mmCIF file of the N, C-alpha and C atoms, coordinates in Angstrom:
data_MODEL
# 
_entry.id   MODEL 
# 
loop_
_atom_site.group_PDB 
_atom_site.id 
_atom_site.type_symbol 
_atom_site.label_atom_id 
_atom_site.label_alt_id 
_atom_site.label_comp_id 
_atom_site.label_asym_id 
_atom_site.label_entity_id 
_atom_site.label_seq_id 
_atom_site.pdbx_PDB_ins_code 
_atom_site.Cartn_x 
_atom_site.Cartn_y 
_atom_site.Cartn_z 
_atom_site.occupancy 
_atom_site.B_iso_or_equiv 
_atom_site.pdbx_formal_charge 
_atom_site.auth_seq_id 
_atom_site.auth_comp_id 
_atom_site.auth_asym_id 
_atom_site.auth_atom_id 
_atom_site.pdbx_PDB_model_num 
ATOM 1   N N  . MET A 1 1  ? 86.434  107.058 87.634  1.00 0.00 ? 1  MET A N  1 
ATOM 2   C CA . MET A 1 1  ? 86.040  106.668 88.963  1.00 0.00 ? 1  MET A CA 1 
ATOM 3   C C  . MET A 1 1  ? 85.876  107.905 89.849  1.00 0.00 ? 1  MET A C  1 
ATOM 4   N N  . LYS A 1 2  ? 86.755  108.870 89.671  1.00 0.00 ? 2  LYS A N  1 
ATOM 5   C CA . LYS A 1 2  ? 86.669  110.066 90.499  1.00 0.00 ? 2  LYS A CA 1 
ATOM 6   C C  . LYS A 1 2  ? 85.348  110.794 90.286  1.00 0.00 ? 2  LYS A C  1 
ATOM 7   N N  . GLN A 1 3  ? 84.897  110.820 89.033  1.00 0.00 ? 3  GLN A N  1 
ATOM 8   C CA . GLN A 1 3  ? 83.633  111.506 88.750  1.00 0.00 ? 3  GLN A CA 1 
ATOM 9   C C  . GLN A 1 3  ? 82.472  110.824 89.473  1.00 0.00 ? 3  GLN A C  1 
ATOM 10  N N  . LEU A 1 4  ? 82.483  109.500 89.512  1.00 0.00 ? 4  LEU A N  1 
ATOM 11  C CA . LEU A 1 4  ? 81.420  108.781 90.232  1.00 0.00 ? 4  LEU A CA 1 
ATOM 12  C C  . LEU A 1 4  ? 81.471  109.108 91.717  1.00 0.00 ? 4  LEU A C  1 
ATOM 13  N N  . ARG A 1 5  ? 82.684  109.119 92.293  1.00 0.00 ? 5  ARG A N  1 
ATOM 14  C CA . ARG A 1 5  ? 82.817  109.421 93.716  1.00 0.00 ? 5  ARG A CA 1 
ATOM 15  C C  . ARG A 1 5  ? 82.360  110.843 94.008  1.00 0.00 ? 5  ARG A C  1 
ATOM 16  N N  . GLU A 1 6  ? 82.815  111.788 93.207  1.00 0.00 ? 6  GLU A N  1 
ATOM 17  C CA . GLU A 1 6  ? 82.436  113.181 93.435  1.00 0.00 ? 6  GLU A CA 1 
ATOM 18  C C  . GLU A 1 6  ? 80.944  113.394 93.251  1.00 0.00 ? 6  GLU A C  1 
ATOM 19  N N  . ARG A 1 7  ? 80.361  112.714 92.278  1.00 0.00 ? 7  ARG A N  1 
ATOM 20  C CA . ARG A 1 7  ? 78.915  112.834 92.054  1.00 0.00 ? 7  ARG A CA 1 
ATOM 21  C C  . ARG A 1 7  ? 78.134  112.346 93.260  1.00 0.00 ? 7  ARG A C  1 
ATOM 22  N N  . SER A 1 8  ? 78.692  111.355 93.964  1.00 0.00 ? 8  SER A N  1 
ATOM 23  C CA . SER A 1 8  ? 78.017  110.840 95.154  1.00 0.00 ? 8  SER A CA 1 
ATOM 24  C C  . SER A 1 8  ? 78.163  111.788 96.347  1.00 0.00 ? 8  SER A C  1 
ATOM 25  N N  . GLY A 1 9  ? 79.041  112.796 96.200  1.00 0.00 ? 9  GLY A N  1 
ATOM 26  C CA . GLY A 1 9  ? 79.227  113.777 97.258  1.00 0.00 ? 9  GLY A CA 1 
ATOM 27  C C  . GLY A 1 9  ? 80.111  113.289 98.395  1.00 0.00 ? 9  GLY A C  1 
ATOM 28  N N  . LYS A 1 10 ? 80.912  112.272 98.138  1.00 0.00 ? 10 LYS A N  1 
ATOM 29  C CA . LYS A 1 10 ? 81.740  111.684 99.187  1.00 0.00 ? 10 LYS A CA 1 
ATOM 30  C C  . LYS A 1 10 ? 83.213  111.956 98.934  1.00 0.00 ? 10 LYS A C  1 
ATOM 31  N N  . THR A 1 11 ? 83.945  112.072 100.030 1.00 0.00 ? 11 THR A N  1 
ATOM 32  C CA . THR A 1 11 ? 85.398  112.203 99.930  1.00 0.00 ? 11 THR A CA 1 
ATOM 33  C C  . THR A 1 11 ? 86.008  110.818 99.775  1.00 0.00 ? 11 THR A C  1 
ATOM 34  N N  . ALA A 1 12 ? 87.276  110.799 99.350  1.00 0.00 ? 12 ALA A N  1 
ATOM 35  C CA . ALA A 1 12 ? 87.985  109.523 99.243  1.00 0.00 ? 12 ALA A CA 1 
ATOM 36  C C  . ALA A 1 12 ? 88.040  108.843 100.607 1.00 0.00 ? 12 ALA A C  1 
ATOM 37  N N  . GLN A 1 13 ? 88.228  109.617 101.662 1.00 0.00 ? 13 GLN A N  1 
ATOM 38  C CA . GLN A 1 13 ? 88.284  109.061 103.014 1.00 0.00 ? 13 GLN A CA 1 
ATOM 39  C C  . GLN A 1 13 ? 86.955  108.420 103.401 1.00 0.00 ? 13 GLN A C  1 
ATOM 40  N N  . GLN A 1 14 ? 85.839  109.056 103.072 1.00 0.00 ? 14 GLN A N  1 
ATOM 41  C CA . GLN A 1 14 ? 84.521  108.494 103.381 1.00 0.00 ? 14 GLN A CA 1 
ATOM 42  C C  . GLN A 1 14 ? 84.294  107.187 102.643 1.00 0.00 ? 14 GLN A C  1 
ATOM 43  N N  . VAL A 1 15 ? 84.633  107.158 101.368 1.00 0.00 ? 15 VAL A N  1 
ATOM 44  C CA . VAL A 1 15 ? 84.445  105.943 100.568 1.00 0.00 ? 15 VAL A CA 1 
ATOM 45  C C  . VAL A 1 15 ? 85.318  104.822 101.119 1.00 0.00 ? 15 VAL A C  1 
ATOM 46  N N  . ALA A 1 16 ? 86.558  105.137 101.419 1.00 0.00 ? 16 ALA A N  1 
ATOM 47  C CA . ALA A 1 16 ? 87.476  104.135 101.964 1.00 0.00 ? 16 ALA A CA 1 
ATOM 48  C C  . ALA A 1 16 ? 86.919  103.543 103.254 1.00 0.00 ? 16 ALA A C  1 
ATOM 49  N N  . SER A 1 17 ? 86.404  104.389 104.104 1.00 0.00 ? 17 SER A N  1 
ATOM 50  C CA . SER A 1 17 ? 85.839  103.928 105.374 1.00 0.00 ? 17 SER A CA 1 
ATOM 51  C C  . SER A 1 17 ? 84.625  103.039 105.143 1.00 0.00 ? 17 SER A C  1 
ATOM 52  N N  . GLU A 1 18 ? 83.759  103.442 104.225 1.00 0.00 ? 18 GLU A N  1 
ATOM 53  C CA . GLU A 1 18 ? 82.544  102.667 103.952 1.00 0.00 ? 18 GLU A CA 1 
ATOM 54  C C  . GLU A 1 18 ? 82.847  101.313 103.316 1.00 0.00 ? 18 GLU A C  1 
ATOM 55  N N  . LEU A 1 19 ? 83.912  101.255 102.526 1.00 0.00 ? 19 LEU A N  1 
ATOM 56  C CA . LEU A 1 19 ? 84.251  100.009 101.830 1.00 0.00 ? 19 LEU A CA 1 
ATOM 57  C C  . LEU A 1 19 ? 85.278  99.166  102.590 1.00 0.00 ? 19 LEU A C  1 
ATOM 58  N N  . GLY A 1 20 ? 85.871  99.753  103.617 1.00 0.00 ? 20 GLY A N  1 
ATOM 59  C CA . GLY A 1 20 ? 86.864  99.017  104.394 1.00 0.00 ? 20 GLY A CA 1 
ATOM 60  C C  . GLY A 1 20 ? 88.180  98.833  103.667 1.00 0.00 ? 20 GLY A C  1 
ATOM 61  N N  . VAL A 1 21 ? 88.567  99.839  102.882 1.00 0.00 ? 21 VAL A N  1 
ATOM 62  C CA . VAL A 1 21 ? 89.835  99.808  102.163 1.00 0.00 ? 21 VAL A CA 1 
ATOM 63  C C  . VAL A 1 21 ? 90.641  101.045 102.542 1.00 0.00 ? 21 VAL A C  1 
ATOM 64  N N  . ALA A 1 22 ? 91.908  101.059 102.163 1.00 0.00 ? 22 ALA A N  1 
ATOM 65  C CA . ALA A 1 22 ? 92.771  102.208 102.438 1.00 0.00 ? 22 ALA A CA 1 
ATOM 66  C C  . ALA A 1 22 ? 92.376  103.389 101.553 1.00 0.00 ? 22 ALA A C  1 
ATOM 67  N N  . GLN A 1 23 ? 92.565  104.595 102.076 1.00 0.00 ? 23 GLN A N  1 
ATOM 68  C CA . GLN A 1 23 ? 92.277  105.779 101.281 1.00 0.00 ? 23 GLN A CA 1 
ATOM 69  C C  . GLN A 1 23 ? 93.163  105.820 100.037 1.00 0.00 ? 23 GLN A C  1 
ATOM 70  N N  . SER A 1 24 ? 94.372  105.295 100.132 1.00 0.00 ? 24 SER A N  1 
ATOM 71  C CA . SER A 1 24 ? 95.254  105.268 98.961  1.00 0.00 ? 24 SER A CA 1 
ATOM 72  C C  . SER A 1 24 ? 94.656  104.423 97.835  1.00 0.00 ? 24 SER A C  1 
ATOM 73  N N  . THR A 1 25 ? 93.875  103.397 98.201  1.00 0.00 ? 25 THR A N  1 
ATOM 74  C CA . THR A 1 25 ? 93.191  102.587 97.188  1.00 0.00 ? 25 THR A CA 1 
ATOM 75  C C  . THR A 1 25 ? 92.200  103.439 96.410  1.00 0.00 ? 25 THR A C  1 
ATOM 76  N N  . ILE A 1 26 ? 91.416  104.231 97.121  1.00 0.00 ? 26 ILE A N  1 
ATOM 77  C CA . ILE A 1 26 ? 90.438  105.109 96.469  1.00 0.00 ? 26 ILE A CA 1 
ATOM 78  C C  . ILE A 1 26 ? 91.164  106.137 95.612  1.00 0.00 ? 26 ILE A C  1 
ATOM 79  N N  . ASN A 1 27 ? 92.254  106.685 96.131  1.00 0.00 ? 27 ASN A N  1 
ATOM 80  C CA . ASN A 1 27 ? 93.036  107.658 95.352  1.00 0.00 ? 27 ASN A CA 1 
ATOM 81  C C  . ASN A 1 27 ? 93.559  107.028 94.064  1.00 0.00 ? 27 ASN A C  1 
ATOM 82  N N  . ASN A 1 28 ? 94.004  105.779 94.131  1.00 0.00 ? 28 ASN A N  1 
ATOM 83  C CA . ASN A 1 28 ? 94.473  105.088 92.924  1.00 0.00 ? 28 ASN A CA 1 
ATOM 84  C C  . ASN A 1 28 ? 93.346  104.876 91.936  1.00 0.00 ? 28 ASN A C  1 
ATOM 85  N N  . TRP A 1 29 ? 92.157  104.548 92.429  1.00 0.00 ? 29 TRP A N  1 
ATOM 86  C CA . TRP A 1 29 ? 91.003  104.420 91.531  1.00 0.00 ? 29 TRP A CA 1 
ATOM 87  C C  . TRP A 1 29 ? 90.713  105.769 90.884  1.00 0.00 ? 29 TRP A C  1 
ATOM 88  N N  . ASP A 1 30 ? 90.718  106.844 91.696  1.00 0.00 ? 30 ASP A N  1 
ATOM 89  C CA . ASP A 1 30 ? 90.433  108.181 91.182  1.00 0.00 ? 30 ASP A CA 1 
ATOM 90  C C  . ASP A 1 30 ? 91.412  108.583 90.092  1.00 0.00 ? 30 ASP A C  1 
ATOM 91  N N  . GLN A 1 31 ? 92.678  108.221 90.253  1.00 0.00 ? 31 GLN A N  1 
ATOM 92  C CA . GLN A 1 31 ? 93.721  108.605 89.305  1.00 0.00 ? 31 GLN A CA 1 
ATOM 93  C C  . GLN A 1 31 ? 93.847  107.609 88.151  1.00 0.00 ? 31 GLN A C  1 
ATOM 94  N N  . LEU A 1 32 ? 92.930  106.644 88.102  1.00 0.00 ? 32 LEU A N  1 
ATOM 95  C CA . LEU A 1 32 ? 92.893  105.631 87.046  1.00 0.00 ? 32 LEU A CA 1 
ATOM 96  C C  . LEU A 1 32 ? 94.168  104.787 86.994  1.00 0.00 ? 32 LEU A C  1 
ATOM 97  N N  . LYS A 1 33 ? 94.808  104.613 88.158  1.00 0.00 ? 33 LYS A N  1 
ATOM 98  C CA . LYS A 1 33 ? 96.006  103.769 88.214  1.00 0.00 ? 33 LYS A CA 1 
ATOM 99  C C  . LYS A 1 33 ? 95.629  102.301 88.099  1.00 0.00 ? 33 LYS A C  1 
ATOM 100 N N  . TYR A 1 34 ? 94.517  101.928 88.717  1.00 0.00 ? 34 TYR A N  1 
ATOM 101 C CA . TYR A 1 34 ? 93.986  100.580 88.540  1.00 0.00 ? 34 TYR A CA 1 
ATOM 102 C C  . TYR A 1 34 ? 92.515  100.552 88.901  1.00 0.00 ? 34 TYR A C  1 
ATOM 103 N N  . ALA A 1 35 ? 91.845  99.511  88.423  1.00 0.00 ? 35 ALA A N  1 
ATOM 104 C CA . ALA A 1 35 ? 90.410  99.349  88.638  1.00 0.00 ? 35 ALA A CA 1 
ATOM 105 C C  . ALA A 1 35 ? 90.164  98.569  89.929  1.00 0.00 ? 35 ALA A C  1 
ATOM 106 N N  . PRO A 1 36 ? 88.997  98.752  90.509  1.00 0.00 ? 36 PRO A N  1 
ATOM 107 C CA . PRO A 1 36 ? 88.659  97.983  91.712  1.00 0.00 ? 36 PRO A CA 1 
ATOM 108 C C  . PRO A 1 36 ? 88.672  96.486  91.425  1.00 0.00 ? 36 PRO A C  1 
ATOM 109 N N  . ARG A 1 37 ? 89.196  95.734  92.363  1.00 0.00 ? 37 ARG A N  1 
ATOM 110 C CA . ARG A 1 37 ? 89.161  94.272  92.290  1.00 0.00 ? 37 ARG A CA 1 
ATOM 111 C C  . ARG A 1 37 ? 88.436  93.790  93.530  1.00 0.00 ? 37 ARG A C  1 
ATOM 112 N N  . MET A 1 38 ? 87.254  93.262  93.320  1.00 0.00 ? 38 MET A N  1 
ATOM 113 C CA . MET A 1 38 ? 86.458  92.823  94.459  1.00 0.00 ? 38 MET A CA 1 
ATOM 114 C C  . MET A 1 38 ? 85.437  91.785  94.023  1.00 0.00 ? 38 MET A C  1 
ATOM 115 N N  . THR A 1 39 ? 84.791  91.211  95.009  1.00 0.00 ? 39 THR A N  1 
ATOM 116 C CA . THR A 1 39 ? 83.754  90.218  94.753  1.00 0.00 ? 39 THR A CA 1 
ATOM 117 C C  . THR A 1 39 ? 82.502  90.905  94.208  1.00 0.00 ? 39 THR A C  1 
ATOM 118 N N  . ALA A 1 40 ? 81.558  90.096  93.781  1.00 0.00 ? 40 ALA A N  1 
ATOM 119 C CA . ALA A 1 40 ? 80.285  90.645  93.292  1.00 0.00 ? 40 ALA A CA 1 
ATOM 120 C C  . ALA A 1 40 ? 79.595  91.465  94.375  1.00 0.00 ? 40 ALA A C  1 
ATOM 121 N N  . SER A 1 41 ? 79.614  90.982  95.608  1.00 0.00 ? 41 SER A N  1 
ATOM 122 C CA . SER A 1 41 ? 78.980  91.746  96.690  1.00 0.00 ? 41 SER A CA 1 
ATOM 123 C C  . SER A 1 41 ? 79.752  93.029  96.957  1.00 0.00 ? 41 SER A C  1 
ATOM 124 N N  . GLY A 1 42 ? 81.070  93.006  96.746  1.00 0.00 ? 42 GLY A N  1 
ATOM 125 C CA . GLY A 1 42 ? 81.863  94.222  96.886  1.00 0.00 ? 42 GLY A CA 1 
ATOM 126 C C  . GLY A 1 42 ? 81.476  95.264  95.843  1.00 0.00 ? 42 GLY A C  1 
ATOM 127 N N  . PHE A 1 43 ? 81.256  94.807  94.612  1.00 0.00 ? 43 PHE A N  1 
ATOM 128 C CA . PHE A 1 43 ? 80.819  95.728  93.566  1.00 0.00 ? 43 PHE A CA 1 
ATOM 129 C C  . PHE A 1 43 ? 79.434  96.278  93.871  1.00 0.00 ? 43 PHE A C  1 
ATOM 130 N N  . GLN A 1 44 ? 78.567  95.467  94.449  1.00 0.00 ? 44 GLN A N  1 
ATOM 131 C CA . GLN A 1 44 ? 77.243  95.956  94.847  1.00 0.00 ? 44 GLN A CA 1 
ATOM 132 C C  . GLN A 1 44 ? 77.380  97.060  95.887  1.00 0.00 ? 44 GLN A C  1 
ATOM 133 N N  . ARG A 1 45 ? 78.273  96.867  96.850  1.00 0.00 ? 45 ARG A N  1 
ATOM 134 C CA . ARG A 1 45 ? 78.508  97.897  97.867  1.00 0.00 ? 45 ARG A CA 1 
ATOM 135 C C  . ARG A 1 45 ? 79.078  99.153  97.230  1.00 0.00 ? 45 ARG A C  1 
ATOM 136 N N  . LEU A 1 46 ? 80.015  98.981  96.297  1.00 0.00 ? 46 LEU A N  1 
ATOM 137 C CA . LEU A 1 46 ? 80.610  100.132 95.620  1.00 0.00 ? 46 LEU A CA 1 
ATOM 138 C C  . LEU A 1 46 ? 79.549  100.917 94.853  1.00 0.00 ? 46 LEU A C  1 
ATOM 139 N N  . MET A 1 47 ? 78.674  100.214 94.148  1.00 0.00 ? 47 MET A N  1 
ATOM 140 C CA . MET A 1 47 ? 77.592  100.892 93.417  1.00 0.00 ? 47 MET A CA 1 
ATOM 141 C C  . MET A 1 47 ? 76.675  101.633 94.386  1.00 0.00 ? 47 MET A C  1 
ATOM 142 N N  . SER A 1 48 ? 76.439  101.063 95.543  1.00 0.00 ? 48 SER A N  1 
ATOM 143 C CA . SER A 1 48 ? 75.608  101.717 96.550  1.00 0.00 ? 48 SER A CA 1 
ATOM 144 C C  . SER A 1 48 ? 76.288  102.969 97.091  1.00 0.00 ? 48 SER A C  1 
ATOM 145 N N  . VAL A 1 49 ? 77.572  102.855 97.388  1.00 0.00 ? 49 VAL A N  1 
ATOM 146 C CA . VAL A 1 49 ? 78.324  104.003 97.918  1.00 0.00 ? 49 VAL A CA 1 
ATOM 147 C C  . VAL A 1 49 ? 78.400  105.114 96.877  1.00 0.00 ? 49 VAL A C  1 
ATOM 148 N N  . TYR A 1 50 ? 78.693  104.752 95.629  1.00 0.00 ? 50 TYR A N  1 
ATOM 149 C CA . TYR A 1 50 ? 78.817  105.739 94.552  1.00 0.00 ? 50 TYR A CA 1 
ATOM 150 C C  . TYR A 1 50 ? 77.459  106.138 93.972  1.00 0.00 ? 50 TYR A C  1 
ATOM 151 N N  . GLN A 1 51 ? 76.406  105.456 94.373  1.00 0.00 ? 51 GLN A N  1 
ATOM 152 C CA . GLN A 1 51 ? 75.057  105.727 93.872  1.00 0.00 ? 51 GLN A CA 1 
ATOM 153 C C  . GLN A 1 51 ? 75.041  105.722 92.342  1.00 0.00 ? 51 GLN A C  1 
ATOM 154 N N  . CYS A 1 52 ? 75.570  104.617 91.788  1.00 0.00 ? 52 CYS A N  1 
ATOM 155 C CA . CYS A 1 52 ? 75.658  104.511 90.337  1.00 0.00 ? 52 CYS A CA 1 
ATOM 156 C C  . CYS A 1 52 ? 75.118  103.162 89.885  1.00 0.00 ? 52 CYS A C  1 
ATOM 157 N N  . THR A 1 53 ? 74.948  103.057 88.587  1.00 0.00 ? 53 THR A N  1 
ATOM 158 C CA . THR A 1 53 ? 74.491  101.804 88.003  1.00 0.00 ? 53 THR A CA 1 
ATOM 159 C C  . THR A 1 53 ? 75.699  100.929 87.674  1.00 0.00 ? 53 THR A C  1 
ATOM 160 N N  . PHE A 1 54 ? 75.439  99.672  87.382  1.00 0.00 ? 54 PHE A N  1 
ATOM 161 C CA . PHE A 1 54 ? 76.491  98.750  86.964  1.00 0.00 ? 54 PHE A CA 1 
ATOM 162 C C  . PHE A 1 54 ? 77.152  99.257  85.685  1.00 0.00 ? 54 PHE A C  1 
ATOM 163 N N  . GLU A 1 55 ? 76.347  99.766  84.761  1.00 0.00 ? 55 GLU A N  1 
ATOM 164 C CA . GLU A 1 55 ? 76.869  100.263 83.493  1.00 0.00 ? 55 GLU A CA 1 
ATOM 165 C C  . GLU A 1 55 ? 77.821  101.433 83.716  1.00 0.00 ? 55 GLU A C  1 
ATOM 166 N N  . GLU A 1 56 ? 77.462  102.353 84.604  1.00 0.00 ? 56 GLU A N  1 
ATOM 167 C CA . GLU A 1 56 ? 78.332  103.494 84.895  1.00 0.00 ? 56 GLU A CA 1 
ATOM 168 C C  . GLU A 1 56 ? 79.659  103.033 85.502  1.00 0.00 ? 56 GLU A C  1 
ATOM 169 N N  . LEU A 1 57 ? 79.584  102.048 86.383  1.00 0.00 ? 57 LEU A N  1 
ATOM 170 C CA . LEU A 1 57 ? 80.792  101.515 87.000  1.00 0.00 ? 57 LEU A CA 1 
ATOM 171 C C  . LEU A 1 57 ? 81.675  100.836 85.955  1.00 0.00 ? 57 LEU A C  1 
ATOM 172 N N  . MET A 1 58 ? 81.067  100.084 85.045  1.00 0.00 ? 58 MET A N  1 
ATOM 173 C CA . MET A 1 58 ? 81.842  99.417  84.002  1.00 0.00 ? 58 MET A CA 1 
ATOM 174 C C  . MET A 1 58 ? 82.457  100.424 83.039  1.00 0.00 ? 58 MET A C  1 
ATOM 175 N N  . ASP A 1 59 ? 81.746  101.506 82.735  1.00 0.00 ? 59 ASP A N  1 
ATOM 176 C CA . ASP A 1 59 ? 82.309  102.555 81.888  1.00 0.00 ? 59 ASP A CA 1 
ATOM 177 C C  . ASP A 1 59 ? 83.534  103.178 82.550  1.00 0.00 ? 59 ASP A C  1 
ATOM 178 N N  . ALA A 1 60 ? 83.453  103.401 83.863  1.00 0.00 ? 60 ALA A N  1 
ATOM 179 C CA . ALA A 1 60 ? 84.595  103.966 84.592  1.00 0.00 ? 60 ALA A CA 1 
ATOM 180 C C  . ALA A 1 60 ? 85.752  102.977 84.610  1.00 0.00 ? 60 ALA A C  1 
ATOM 181 N N  . GLU A 1 61 ? 85.456  101.699 84.773  1.00 0.00 ? 61 GLU A N  1 
ATOM 182 C CA . GLU A 1 61 ? 86.508  100.685 84.776  1.00 0.00 ? 61 GLU A CA 1 
ATOM 183 C C  . GLU A 1 61 ? 87.160  100.581 83.402  1.00 0.00 ? 61 GLU A C  1 
ATOM 184 N N  . THR A 1 62 ? 86.377  100.720 82.341  1.00 0.00 ? 62 THR A N  1 
ATOM 185 C CA . THR A 1 62 ? 86.924  100.691 80.988  1.00 0.00 ? 62 THR A CA 1 
ATOM 186 C C  . THR A 1 62 ? 87.891  101.841 80.792  1.00 0.00 ? 62 THR A C  1 
ATOM 187 N N  . ALA A 1 63 ? 87.588  102.999 81.379  1.00 0.00 ? 63 ALA A N  1 
ATOM 188 C CA . ALA A 1 63 ? 88.505  104.136 81.286  1.00 0.00 ? 63 ALA A CA 1 
ATOM 189 C C  . ALA A 1 63 ? 89.845  103.810 81.919  1.00 0.00 ? 63 ALA A C  1 
ATOM 190 N N  . VAL A 1 64 ? 89.827  103.038 83.001  1.00 0.00 ? 64 VAL A N  1 
ATOM 191 C CA . VAL A 1 64 ? 91.070  102.619 83.654  1.00 0.00 ? 64 VAL A CA 1 
ATOM 192 C C  . VAL A 1 64 ? 91.859  101.723 82.712  1.00 0.00 ? 64 VAL A C  1 
ATOM 193 N N  . LYS A 1 65 ? 91.207  100.763 82.091  1.00 0.00 ? 65 LYS A N  1 
ATOM 194 C CA . LYS A 1 65 ? 91.899  99.837  81.197  1.00 0.00 ? 65 LYS A CA 1 
ATOM 195 C C  . LYS A 1 65 ? 92.443  100.565 79.975  1.00 0.00 ? 65 LYS A C  1 
ATOM 196 N N  . VAL A 1 66 ? 91.707  101.535 79.448  1.00 0.00 ? 66 VAL A N  1 
ATOM 197 C CA . VAL A 1 66 ? 92.185  102.315 78.308  1.00 0.00 ? 66 VAL A CA 1 
ATOM 198 C C  . VAL A 1 66 ? 93.407  103.111 78.724  1.00 0.00 ? 66 VAL A C  1 
ATOM 199 N N  . GLY A 1 67 ? 93.386  103.684 79.926  1.00 0.00 ? 67 GLY A N  1 
ATOM 200 C CA . GLY A 1 67 ? 94.546  104.419 80.434  1.00 0.00 ? 67 GLY A CA 1 
ATOM 201 C C  . GLY A 1 67 ? 95.759  103.521 80.577  1.00 0.00 ? 67 GLY A C  1 
ATOM 202 N N  . ASP A 1 68 ? 95.560  102.268 80.988  1.00 0.00 ? 68 ASP A N  1 
ATOM 203 C CA . ASP A 1 68 ? 96.666  101.316 81.127  1.00 0.00 ? 68 ASP A CA 1 
ATOM 204 C C  . ASP A 1 68 ? 97.320  101.020 79.792  1.00 0.00 ? 68 ASP A C  1 
ATOM 205 N N  . SER A 1 69 ? 96.530  100.953 78.732  1.00 0.00 ? 69 SER A N  1 
ATOM 206 C CA . SER A 1 69 ? 97.089  100.606 77.424  1.00 0.00 ? 69 SER A CA 1 
ATOM 207 C C  . SER A 1 69 ? 97.912  101.730 76.831  1.00 0.00 ? 69 SER A C  1 
ATOM 208 N N  . ASN A 1 70 ? 97.779  102.928 77.373  1.00 0.00 ? 70 ASN A N  1 
ATOM 209 C CA . ASN A 1 70 ? 98.537  104.070 76.857  1.00 0.00 ? 70 ASN A CA 1 
ATOM 210 C C  . ASN A 1 70 ? 99.903  104.203 77.521  1.00 0.00 ? 70 ASN A C  1 
ATOM 211 N N  . ASP A 1 71 ? 100.199 103.361 78.493  1.00 0.00 ? 71 ASP A N  1 
ATOM 212 C CA . ASP A 1 71 ? 101.477 103.451 79.217  1.00 0.00 ? 71 ASP A CA 1 
ATOM 213 C C  . ASP A 1 71 ? 102.620 102.917 78.402  1.00 0.00 ? 71 ASP A C  1 
# 
């Protein structure tokens, strides 16, 4: 997730502001602590903010789930 955010050229604070979530939420996504949980329209907004495709977002989310299984 962090790579998608950085590729978009945005800080965690900017993304949090654009999505209406806490910056700690973005930090948790970046650190692969957990995946975003949102509605379909929320995911559309996230893809717009990160300037990524659905496939790229799902690949990043899969990395979060793989990280969870290693705990």
